[in-house]
N, C-alpha and C positions, 0 to 999 in steps of 0.2 A: 616235637615242634620246638624250635629254638626261637626265642624272642630276642630281637636286637635291642640293645640298650639305647634309649633316646634321652639325652640330657634334657632336663626341664629348663624352661626359661627362667632366668633369674628374676626374683621379685622386683617390681618397680621401685625406683628410688623413693625414699621418703622425703618429700618436699615440705618445707615449713609452710604453714598456712598463714596468709596475711591477716593482720589484725582486723582489717575492715572487710574481710570476706564474710559474706552473709548479712552484712549490715543493710538495713532498709531505712532510707532517709525519712519518708513520710511518718512512720511511727515515732521517730525521734523528734520531729517537729511537733507532732501532736502532743507528745509527752511534755515537751518544753513549754508549749502553750498552756497545757493543763497546770503545770507547775507554776508558771508565771501568774496566771489568773487566780488560781487557788491561793497563792501566797498573798496577793494583793487583797483579795476578798477577806481572808482570815486576819490579815494585819489590820485592815480597816475596821473589821468587827472588834478586834482586840482594842484598838484605839478608842472606838466609840464606847464600849462597855466599861473600860477601865480608866480612861483618861478624860473623857468629855464631861465637863462639869455642868454645862448648860443642857437643859432638856432639849430633845430633838423635836419637840412640838413647836408649832407656830412658825414655820418657815426654816427651821434648822438653826444651827449655831452660826455665829459670825465668822468671817475669815480670820480675824484676830484670835478668837477662841480656838479655832481649829489649829492654827499655827502654834499657839501656846501649848495645846495638848500634845502636838507632835514633838515640840522641844522637850516637854516634860517626859514623854515616853522615851525619847532617844537619850536622855540624860540619866535614866534609871537603870542601874545594872540588872535589876530583876526583870525589867521589861525587855532589856536586850537579850537576856537568857531566854525569855519566852518567845521573842521574835526569832531567835536562833532555832528553837524547837519547831516553831511554826514553819519556818523556811525548810528545815530538814524533812519534816513530815510531808510538806507539799512537794518537795523534790522526790521523795520516795513514792508519792502518789503518781507523779509524772513518769517516773521510771517504771512503775507498775503498768500504767496505761500503755506506754511504748512497748513494753515486753509483751503484753497481751495482744496488741495490734500486730506486732512482728511475728509472733507465733514461733520464734526460733531465736537462739542466741539471747535468751532472756536477760541474763545478767549484763551482758555486753551492751544491749540496747538501753537498759536502765542506767548504766554507768555513763553512756554517751549523753543521755538526757542530763545527767549531773554535770557533765563537761560543758554542754551548751548553756545550762543555767549558770554555771560558774562564769563563763564569758559574758553573758548578759548582765549578771550581777556586778562584775568588775567594771563593765562599761557604765553601768548606772552609778556605781560608787564614785567613779571619776567625774561624772557629769553633775553630781549633786552639788547644790550650792554650799558655800563655805559655812553657812549658818547651821547646816545639818551634819557636822563632822561626827564621825563615829570613832569610838576608841579602837586602837589597833588590835586588841585582843578579839574584838567582835569580828573584824575583817579576817583575822587569822583562823578563827574558828569556822567562819564561813568557807574559807578556802580549803580547809582540811576536811570538813564534813560533807560538802556538797556531792562530790563524785561517789563516795561510799553510800550516801543516802539514796542516790538514784540506783546504784547497784543493788541495794537492799530491796527497793521496789521491784526490780527485775527478779531478784531471788524469790520474793513472795509470789510473783506471777508464775515462775518456774515450779515452785512447790505446789501451787494450786493446780497447775496443769498435770503434774505427776500424780497428785492425789485423785484427780478426776479420771485419769486414765488407768488407775488401779496400780500405779507404781508402788505405793505403800511405803517404801523405804525412804531414807533421806535423799534429797536431790543431789544429783551429780553436778559438780562445778566445772 
């Protein structure tokens, strides 16, 4: 019995995958909202616990006392470092939430939360009154750290998923 030679089909062309392939918008929005709200809650708590001189009893502090505390906080290099850490941790939390909700492309979803947060932060910094000017180093740190912080949150979600599914080894990037 003689078999005739049949050439095989050539493999399909390798096409580059687009950056936004597999991206889900709702998880990114949810992550950005979590980042935004958490940043403001923790910033406000930091302001109250470390810079408010008046007790919060009896109707709360006056508007003048609040503005004085904000000015004091924004003029302190130590406070600005703390605010940078708060912002980065909240962005990582938002990236984690987005990655968990997306259930795929974890790091990409986290990084996109960082990008959305960066845009929102830049818009807010441009809209802030002249009385609350921030040093350039603070703005530069925010621009440099925000997207990697969101990606880190996505990385944590990916690592958690792989550990739960029994992957055991280090996560693939």
